[in-house]
C-alpha positions in Angstrom: 43.6 -9.2 19.0 45.3 -7.2 21.8 43.1 -6.6 24.8 42.8 -3.3 26.6 44.4 -2.8 30.0 41.1 -2.7 31.8 40.0 -6.0 30.1 43.3 -7.6 31.2 42.7 -6.5 34.8 39.1 -7.8 34.7 40.3 -11.1 33.3 43.0 -11.4 36.0 40.6 -10.6 38.9 38.1 -13.0 37.3 40.6 -15.8 37.4 41.3 -15.1 41.0 37.5 -15.4 41.7 37.3 -18.6 39.8 40.2 -20.0 41.8 38.5 -18.8 45.0 41.4 -16.5 45.9 38.5 -14.2 46.4 35.4 -16.1 47.6 31.8 -15.1 47.4 31.2 -12.2 49.8 34.8 -11.2 49.9 35.7 -7.5 49.5 38.1 -6.7 46.6 41.0 -4.4 47.2 40.1 -0.7 47.0 40.2 1.1 43.6 43.2 3.2 44.8 45.0 0.1 46.1 44.5 -1.7 42.8 45.6 1.3 40.8 48.8 1.6 42.8 49.5 -2.2 42.9 48.9 -2.6 39.1 50.4 0.8 38.1 47.2 1.7 36.4 45.1 4.8 36.4 42.0 5.0 38.6 39.8 5.3 35.5 41.2 2.1 34.1 40.6 0.2 37.3 37.0 1.6 37.4 36.5 0.4 33.8 37.7 -3.1 34.8 35.4 -3.3 37.8 32.4 -2.1 35.8 33.2 -4.8 33.2 33.3 -7.4 36.0 29.9 -6.1 37.2 28.5 -6.6 33.7 29.8 -10.1 33.8 28.0 -10.8 37.0 31.2 -11.5 39.0 31.1 -8.6 41.5 28.7 -6.0 42.9 29.2 -2.5 44.3 27.9 -1.7 47.7 27.2 1.9 48.8 30.2 3.4 50.7 31.7 -0.1 51.1 33.4 -1.0 47.8 33.2 -4.0 45.5 32.4 -7.5 46.6 32.4 -10.9 44.9 28.9 -12.0 44.2 27.4 -15.2 45.2 27.2 -18.0 42.7 23.6 -19.0 42.9 21.6 -18.8 39.6 19.8 -15.5 39.5 16.1 -15.3 38.7 15.2 -14.8 35.1 11.9 -13.3 33.8 9.2 -15.1 35.8 6.3 -14.7 33.3 6.0 -13.7 29.7 4.4 -10.3 29.2 1.7 -11.5 26.8 0.3 -14.1 29.2 -2.1 -11.9 31.2 -4.6 -13.8 33.4 -8.2 -12.7 34.0 -8.8 -10.4 37.0 -9.9 -12.4 40.0 -11.0 -11.9 43.6 -8.3 -12.4 46.2 -8.6 -15.0 49.0 -5.4 -15.2 51.0 -6.3 -13.9 54.4 -7.2 -17.1 56.1 -4.0 -18.8 54.9 -1.9 -15.8 55.8 -3.3 -15.7 59.3 -2.5 -19.4 59.8 1.1 -18.9 58.5 1.7 -15.8 60.7 0.4 -17.7 63.8 2.7 -20.6 63.1 5.6 -18.3 62.4 5.2 -16.5 65.7 5.1 -19.6 67.9 7.7 -19.5 70.7 11.2 -20.6 69.8 11.0 -19.9 66.1 14.0 -18.6 64.2 12.4 -15.6 62.4 13.1 -15.6 58.7 9.4 -14.7 58.0 8.0 -11.3 58.8 10.0 -8.4 57.2 10.4 -6.2 60.2 13.5 -3.9 60.4 16.2 -5.3 62.7 16.0 -3.9 66.2 19.8 -3.3 66.5 19.9 -1.1 63.4 17.0 1.2 64.5 17.9 4.5 66.3 16.1 3.5 69.5 18.3 5.6 71.9 18.2 8.6 69.7 14.4 8.2 69.5 14.1 8.0 73.3 15.9 11.3 73.6 13.7 12.9 70.9 10.5 11.7 72.5 11.6 13.1 75.9 12.7 16.4 74.3 9.4 16.9 72.4 7.3 16.0 75.5 9.2 18.6 77.6 9.0 21.3 74.9 5.4 20.7 73.7 3.5 18.9 76.5 0.2 20.0 75.0 0.7 17.6 72.1 0.2 14.7 74.5 -3.4 15.8 75.0 -4.2 17.5 71.7 -6.8 15.8 69.4 -8.4 17.5 66.5 -11.5 16.5 64.6 -10.5 18.4 61.5 -6.7 18.8 61.3 -4.8 15.6 60.7 -1.5 17.1 59.9 1.2 18.4 62.2 2.8 21.4 60.3 6.4 20.5 61.4 6.0 17.0 60.0 4.5 18.2 56.7 7.5 20.5 56.3 9.9 17.6 56.7 7.9 15.5 54.1 8.2 18.5 51.7 11.9 18.9 52.5 12.6 15.2 51.8 10.6 15.5 48.5 12.9 18.2 47.1 15.1 15.6 45.4 12.3 14.6 43.1 9.8 17.5 43.0 7.8 20.0 44.9 4.4 18.5 45.9 1.7 20.8 46.9 1.3 20.7 50.8 -2.5 20.5 50.2 -2.0 17.1 48.7 -0.4 15.6 51.9 -2.5 13.6 54.3 -0.9 12.2 57.4 -2.1 8.7 58.2 -1.7 6.0 60.8 0.9 3.9 58.9 1.7 3.4 55.2 -0.8 0.5 55.2 -3.6 2.9 56.2 -2.5 5.3 53.5 -2.8 2.6 50.9 -6.1 1.4 52.2 -7.5 5.0 52.1 -6.2 5.5 48.5 -7.8 2.2 47.3 -11.1 3.4 48.8 -10.8 6.8 47.2 -10.0 5.7 43.6 -11.9 2.4 43.3 -15.0 0.6 44.5 -16.0 -3.1 45.2 -15.7 -5.2 42.1 -13.1 -2.9 40.4 -9.8 -4.4 39.2 -6.5 -3.3 40.6 -3.3 -4.0 38.6 -0.6 -5.4 40.9 2.9 -6.7 40.5 3.4 -10.5 40.4 4.8 -11.3 42.9 3.6 -8.6 45.4 3.5 -8.0 49.1 0.7 -10.1 50.7 -0.6 -7.1 52.8 -1.5 -5.3 49.6 -3.4 -8.4 48.5 -5.2 -8.4 51.9 -6.3 -4.8 51.4 -7.7 -5.6 48.0 -9.5 -8.6 49.3 -10.9 -6.7 52.3 -12.4 -4.1 50.0 -14.1 -6.6 47.7 -11.9 -5.7 44.7 -10.3 -7.9 42.1 -6.6 -8.2 41.3 -4.9 -8.4 37.9 -1.4 -9.7 38.1 1.1 -7.9 35.8 4.1 -10.0 34.8 7.1 -8.7 36.7 10.8 -8.9 35.9 13.0 -9.6 39.0 15.3 -6.7 38.1 13.1 -4.1 36.3 9.6 -4.6 37.9 6.2 -4.8 36.2 6.0 -5.1 32.4 4.9 -1.7 31.0 4.0 -3.5 27.8 1.6 -5.9 29.6 0.1 -3.0 31.6 -0.6 -1.1 28.4 -2.4 -4.1 27.0 -4.5 -4.3 30.1 -5.3 -0.5 29.9 -6.2 -0.8 26.2 -8.5 -3.7 27.0 -10.3 -1.7 29.7 -9.4 -4.4 32.3 -8.0 -2.0 35.0 -9.5 0.7 37.2 -6.4 1.5 39.3 -2.8 0.2 39.9 -1.0 -0.6 43.1 2.8 -1.0 42.7 6.0 -0.8 44.7 8.4 0.6 42.0 11.4 1.0 44.4 12.6 -2.2 46.1 9.5 -4.2 45.5 8.7 -6.7 48.3 9.4 -9.6 47.8 11.7 -9.3 44.7 13.6 -6.2 45.6 13.5 -4.8 42.1 13.7 -1.1 41.1 11.8 0.1 38.1 14.1 2.0 35.7 13.5 5.7 35.3 12.5 5.3 31.7 9.8 2.8 32.7 8.6 5.2 35.4 8.3 8.1 32.9 6.4 5.8 30.5 4.1 4.6 33.2 3.3 8.1 34.3 2.4 9.0 30.7 0.1 6.0 30.4 -1.7 6.8 33.6 -2.5 10.3 32.3 -3.4 9.1 28.8 -5.9 6.4 30.1 -7.0 8.4 33.2 -6.1 5.6 35.6 -4.7 6.2 39.1 -1.5 4.6 40.5 -1.2 4.0 44.3 2.6 4.0 44.7 4.0 2.3 47.8 7.3 4.1 48.3 8.2 2.8 51.7 11.5 1.2 50.7 13.0 4.0 48.5 15.3 5.3 51.2 16.7 1.7 51.6 17.6 1.2 48.0 21.2 0.2 47.4 21.6 2.1 44.1 24.3 4.8 43.9 21.7 7.5 43.7 18.4 7.3 45.5 15.8 6.5 42.8 12.9 8.8 42.1 9.3 7.7 42.6 6.9 7.5 39.7 5.3 10.6 41.4 8.3 12.6 40.2 7.0 12.2 36.6 3.4 12.7 37.3 2.1 16.0 35.8 -1.6 15.2 35.9 -2.1 14.2 39.6 -2.8 10.5 38.8 -0.2 9.2 41.3 -0.9 8.8 45.0 2.4 8.3 46.7 2.2 6.5 50.1 5.1 6.1 52.5 6.3 6.2 56.1 9.6 6.2 58.1 8.7 2.9 59.9 11.4 0.8 58.1 14.3 3.1 58.9 13.3 4.8 62.2 10.7 2.9 64.1 7.6 0.9 63.2 6.1 1.7 66.6 5.3 5.3 65.8 2.4 4.3 63.4 2.8 7.4 61.3 2.5 7.4 57.5 1.4 9.8 54.8 0.1 10.1 51.3 0.8 12.7 48.6 -2.7 12.2 47.1 -2.7 14.2 43.9 -6.2 15.0 42.6 -7.7 12.7 45.2 -6.5 14.7 48.3 -9.9 15.8 49.3 -11.4 12.3 49.1 -8.5 10.8 51.0 -8.7 13.4 53.7 -12.5 12.8 54.2 -12.0 9.0 54.3 -9.2 9.4 56.9 -11.4 11.5 59.2 -14.3 9.2 59.1 -12.1 6.0 59.4 -9.7 6.7 62.2 -9.6 10.5 62.9 -6.4 12.4 63.4 -3.0 10.6 63.6 -1.0 11.3 66.7 0.3 14.8 66.5 2.8 14.1 69.2 4.5 11.3 67.2 4.3 13.5 64.1 6.3 16.1 66.0 8.8 13.5 67.3 9.4 12.3 63.7 9.7 15.9 62.5 12.3 16.6 65.2 14.3 13.5 64.2 14.1 14.4 60.5 15.1 18.0 61.0 18.8 17.3 61.6 21.4 15.0 60.0 20.4 12.0 62.0 18.1 10.5 59.4 20.6 10.6 56.5 23.2 9.0 58.8 20.7 6.4 59.8 19.6 5.3 56.3 23.3 5.2 55.1 24.1 2.9 58.0 21.1 0.7 57.3 21.8 0.5 53.6 25.3 -0.7 54.2 24.3 -3.3 56.8 21.3 -4.6 54.8 23.3 -5.0 51.6 25.9 -7.0 53.4 23.3 -9.2 55.2 21.5 -9.9 51.9 24.7 -10.9 50.3 25.6 -13.2 53.3 22.1 -14.8 53.2 22.4 -15.3 49.4 25.8 -17.0 49.8 24.3 -19.3 52.5 21.3 -20.2 50.3 23.6 -20.9 47.4 25.7 -23.2 49.5 22.8 -25.1 51.2 20.0 -25.2 48.7 19.9 -27.4 45.6 21.8 -26.1 42.6 18.5 -25.8 40.6 17.3 -23.0 42.9 17.4 -19.4 41.8 17.5 -16.4 43.9 16.6 -12.7 43.6 19.2 -9.9 43.5 17.5 -7.3 45.6 18.3 -3.7 44.9 16.9 -2.5 48.2 15.0 -3.6 51.3 15.9 -6.7 53.3 14.2 -9.7 51.9 15.3 -12.5 49.5 13.2 -14.4 47.1 14.1 -18.0 46.4 12.7 -20.0 43.5 13.0 -23.8 44.1 12.5 -26.8 41.8 8.9 -27.1 40.5 8.2 -30.2 42.5 8.8 -28.4 45.8 5.6 -27.0 47.4 6.4 -24.1 49.7 3.4 -24.8 52.0 4.4 -28.4 52.6 8.0 -27.2 53.1 6.8 -24.6 55.6 5.0 -27.2 57.6 8.3 -29.2 57.8 10.4 -26.1 58.5 8.1 -25.1 61.5 8.9 -28.5 62.9 12.6 -27.6 62.7 12.0 -24.2 64.4 12.5 -22.2 61.2 9.9 -19.6 60.0 9.6 -18.2 56.4 6.9 -16.9 54.1 5.6 -19.4 51.4 5.4 -18.0 47.9 1.6 -18.6 47.5 1.0 -15.6 49.8 2.5 -13.2 47.2 0.0 -14.0 44.5 -3.7 -13.4 44.0 -4.0 -16.6 42.0 -1.8 -18.9 44.2 1.2 -18.8 41.9 4.8 -19.2 43.1 4.0 -22.4 45.0 7.7 -23.4 44.6 9.0 -20.1 46.0 9.7 -18.6 49.4 10.7 -15.3 50.9 13.4 -14.9 53.6 14.0 -12.0 55.9 17.6 -11.0 55.7 17.4 -8.3 58.4 18.7 -10.4 61.3 22.4 -10.0 62.1 24.3 -13.0 60.9 24.8 -15.6 63.6 25.4 -19.3 64.1 21.7 -19.7 64.7 20.8 -18.1 61.4 23.4 -20.1 59.6 22.1 -23.3 61.1 18.6 -22.4 60.2 19.5 -21.9 56.5 21.4 -25.2 56.6 18.4 -27.0 58.0 16.1 -25.4 55.5 18.4 -26.3 52.7 18.3 -29.9 53.8 14.5 -29.9 53.7 14.5 -28.4 50.2 16.9 -31.1 49.0 14.6 -33.7 50.5 11.5 -32.2 49.0 13.2 -31.8 45.5 13.9 -35.6 45.6 10.4 -36.5 46.7 7.7 -35.8 44.0 5.0 -36.7 46.5 6.1 -33.8 48.8 3.0 -31.6 48.3 0.9 -29.5 50.6 -2.2 -31.1 52.1 
């Protein structure tokens, strides 16, 4: 049977990749160049490249073109949807504090904490903005209100940035001292000690800490490394009356980097309304998703006020501002009261600074720059892990953010590996920290935000050698 022209081109380029004419991480020739070189139409070349994407050979990067994908085995579904565990109390804080202390010891190569890379942040632009706002509105440096937490200019920018997915009521917006505080306030508003919160599995350890600190239980929902939490499993939990609230990161989940499909978001919003269950949506990574179009939050499909959207600009502008916010839906009054009695008003000066930065084109330019750089750094880290770690390892395929999740052979214990890696001067986050029940003992999370350097390359090589040794030593377990 005769193949189409686009299939012939896809096969030809695929053969070049197999022969390593194009190595993992290499950029393919541009669409226009391929069209001219092969005397094909642009649409035919696009069809060929999309077919190669479907085959898992290449990946598209925003504003950068098509690149050869790494050859590591990608993560498959991590848990079957029907295998729901019982809700349980969380107890990770003491272990987490120990790991963080070890990771921050002098001389460590930091592949642990997921902070945005300094050189990608707009520090100089922010210096100028801080100075300009201080000159223009010096009263903000002294102003403190007992009742008004929101700076109107900042709220206007939140509203403006929400226009792509909806028009939230300004009365729903509560400005907080970080996204973490926003999530904490929401948990306190919608649930009480002893209640069960549905979470992704795996999920960010700070979210587990918050649940633990409030005396609540967690129910881990099986989570696909590409599409996020199983809506089928969640519906089973709702029908069984196991859940009082949900806490998800639908866009670029930390640590998997998955983005929930829009159809799943619509279905989730409908289930929340049907069962009268709130969702606290951590939306902090949405602007750093690598998808062609910025994904919508679940909040976009919420018609009943059951979604409390929490976010901040700390990952793309500066974490030092400590300004976050929540679009709190029907719980706006409760969240506002909890905010006032917990920490009072958030700095109106830094709200004004962020509003000034967001008002122009600087923010869009900033996030585009970060998305391009982070996608490249994740790909580089993926290639290095694929080259240095055992062949049996699997890695995530992040659709946003700047962390990579690695699943190692089952006999490798991430805590024991961490102890060895600290001795080598390499810090990472063990998988046990991302589960309420201590799952993922053979997994680890790597921060890909650092610029690639000989030091980072050496650290991955040393870490890979430790994983090889651990995989060959069944007794290599945590104490």
